[in-house]
N, C-alpha and C positions, 0 to 999 in steps of 0.2 A: 417214311422208311420203306425200303424195298425188302420183301422177304427173300431169303436166300443167304442172309448174313446175320441172322439174329440168334440170340440165346433164348430158348424156350424154358418156361417154368410152369409147372402144373401142380394144382392142389385140388382136393375134394371140395374146397370152398375158398374162403377168403384168408384162411389162416396162413397159407404159404407166403403171404405178404411179409411175414416176419423173417423169412429166409430171403425173399427178394430184396428187402432192404439191405441185408448184408452183402448180397451179390453186387448190387448197385454201388454200395459204399466201396467195395473192394475193386470193382471194375467199372467206374463211371463212364468209361470210353466205349463200352459195349452197348448194343441195342438189345432190348429185352421185350419179349411178349409173354405176359402172364395170363394163364387161363385158369379160372376157378370153376369147378363143376358144382356150383351151389344148388342147381336144380335137382341134383341127385345126392346131396349131402343129407346125413352124414355117411361116410364110408365105413366108419369104425364099428357099425352094428350090422354090416352086410357080411355075406359069406366071402371066404377068400377067393373062390372062383369068380364070383361076380366082380369083385374089386380088381382082380387080375385082368379080366376081359376088358373092363372099362378103361383101365390104365393103359393097356396095350393099344387100344383103339385111339386114345388121345395121343400117345406117342407116335403112332403111325401117321396120324393126321399132321402133326407138327413136322415130321420128317418129310412128308410129301410136299409141305409148303416151303421147305427149304431151310429148316432150322439147322444150325451148325453144332448145337449141343443142347442137352436136356437136363434140367434139374427136376426130379420128382420131389417137390417140396411138401411132402405128406408122408408121415411115418407109416400110416396104414397102407397106402399104395406102394411105398417102398418095400414093405414086408411082403406084399403079395406079388409084386411084379418086377422088381429091379433085376433079379437074376435072369428070368426068361428074356427080358428085353436086351440085356447085354449079350445073351447068346444069339438073339436074332440079329443084332446090329453090333457086331464085335469091334468095328472101327469107329463107331460113333460115340462121342463122349457123353456118358450118362452117369449122373450121380443121384443118389437117394439121400435120405436123412434117417438117422437112427438116434435113439435116446443117448444123451451125452453121459453115459455111465462112467467111461474111463476118466474124464477130468474130475467128475464128482468123487469117484473112489480114491483118486490121487490126492484130492484136496482134504478129504476126511477119512484117512485110513483107519479102519476099525470102527468107523462111525455108523450111524443109521441113515440110510438114504431112501427117501420115498420117491418112487417112480410113478408119475401120473401119466396115464396113456389111455387110448381107446381100448375097449374090450378086445378087438381083433388084434391090435398090435401086441397086447400082452399074451394072447394065446398062441401067436405065431411062433414057429420054430426059430426064426431069425432072432426074436427077442429072447427066447429061452436060451439060445446059444450065447447071446451077449451076456445074459445074467450069469450063466455058468462060468464065463470067462473072468468075472470080477467078484463072484460071491465069496471068495476067500479073502478079499481085501476089505470088505465092509458088509454090514447087514443090509441087504437090499429088500425093500418092501414094495412090490408092485401094487398099484392101485388103479383099477379100472374106473373110468370117470364118464359113464354114459350120461349124456345131457349137458355136459359142460361146454362143448364146442358150439352148441346152438346159441348160447348167449353172444358169442363173437359173431356168428353168422347173422344174427338179428340186429347187430349194431348195439348190443346192450352190455358191452364189456364192463362199463362203469356203473351199471345199474344196481339199486338196492337188492333186486332179485338175484343178481349174480353173486353179490356179497353174501346173501343169506344162503344160497346154494353151497357156496364154498365153505362157509362156516359149518354147515351141517356135514358136508363131505369130509372135512379135515379136522374137526374138533378133537377127535381121539388122538391125533398126532401132535397137537399143540404142546410144545415144550419137550417132546421126546424124539425129534428127528434133527439131524445135523445138516442135511442138505436135501434139496428137492431137484429131481430131474424132470423137465417138461418134455414128455414123450409124444406131444402132438403140437403141430406148428400153430394151432389156434391158441394154445395156452399162454404164450408170452404176452398176449394182449390182456390177460387177467393176472399177470405177475404181481402187480401191486396188491390186489385183493388177496392173493395167496399169502404174500408176505404179511399182510395185516392179520391173518389168522394164525400163522405159524411163528411169527416174530421176525424182526428185522435181522437177527443174528443168524438166521438160517440162510445158507448160500443157495441160490437158485441157478440151475444150469439148463441151457438148451443147446441144440446142435447146429444152429444157423450159421455161425461164423466158420465153424469147421467145414460145413458143407460148401460154403462159398469158396473157401481155400482149395478144397479138393476139386471143385469144378474148374477153377482156374488152372490147377495143375494138369488136369486131364486135357483141357483145351490147348494148353501150351504143348503138351506131349504129342497131340494129334496135329499140331500146326494150324489150328483154326482160331487162335486168340488174335484179337485186334492188335496190330502193331503200332498204330497211331494212337498212342496213349494221351495225346494232347486234345483229341477230339471229344466232343460232348455227345454221349449216347442218348438214346431215347427209351421210353418205357410205354408200352401199349397194354392196356388192360382189356381182357375179354372174360365174359362170364355167362354160363348157360342160364343163370337166373335173371339176366336182363340188366337194364340200365341202372336200376336201384342198387344192385350188387356191385356194379362197376364203380358207382360213386362211392360205395362203402370201401372198395379197394383203394381208391384214391385217398380217402380220408385216413385209412389205416397206414398207407404209405407215408403220408405227411407226419404221422405220429401224433 
């Protein structure tokens, strides 16, 4: 694959694979390069300024390499940097991801919605504004989950340790929430364990599919979408954590 015609996707680690899977499913004819910054994970416990600087540097590097669009497949990095990046590169298609509160509120109007996210995502103005937009539609309960994404980063999504961690984190909500919003792209990889604690009747939402659709819309609007939809695209994985993390990315991509 020659650089200059690819779609870039970036995450603080391997969690953004949950978004990449949706983008590849929606646009299998595009070429993708996914970069995970696992060496510096987690982002959710860092300061906003640090995350903003790191995310802008990653974006600049992708653009210099010839990317034609960028997905910030990380809720924390989106909160910190999507606005300044769009101001810096106004004609470049950039999408971020945010907690899927809208579909959750529409699905359970008047219900109780638990929003699981990193500490930084929850304290950022972007999330507070999102919460304010839908707080009249449902009872929204933000829950900071420091330590959860590390199970995915370490390839231990299905481990007994992850299950025990989630049981302790969520037991007070068992039987008294109607929906869960996964506000970190790592969390879909522990979706089954979350359901095991809260019950299979609790609807679980994440923003991956909506982000993929918005990316395609912006690419079409900017005239950079692949027109040969019959071709088969490629996916390249890169990770600051080295080959072990790249292999984890491949494994998560396969599901």
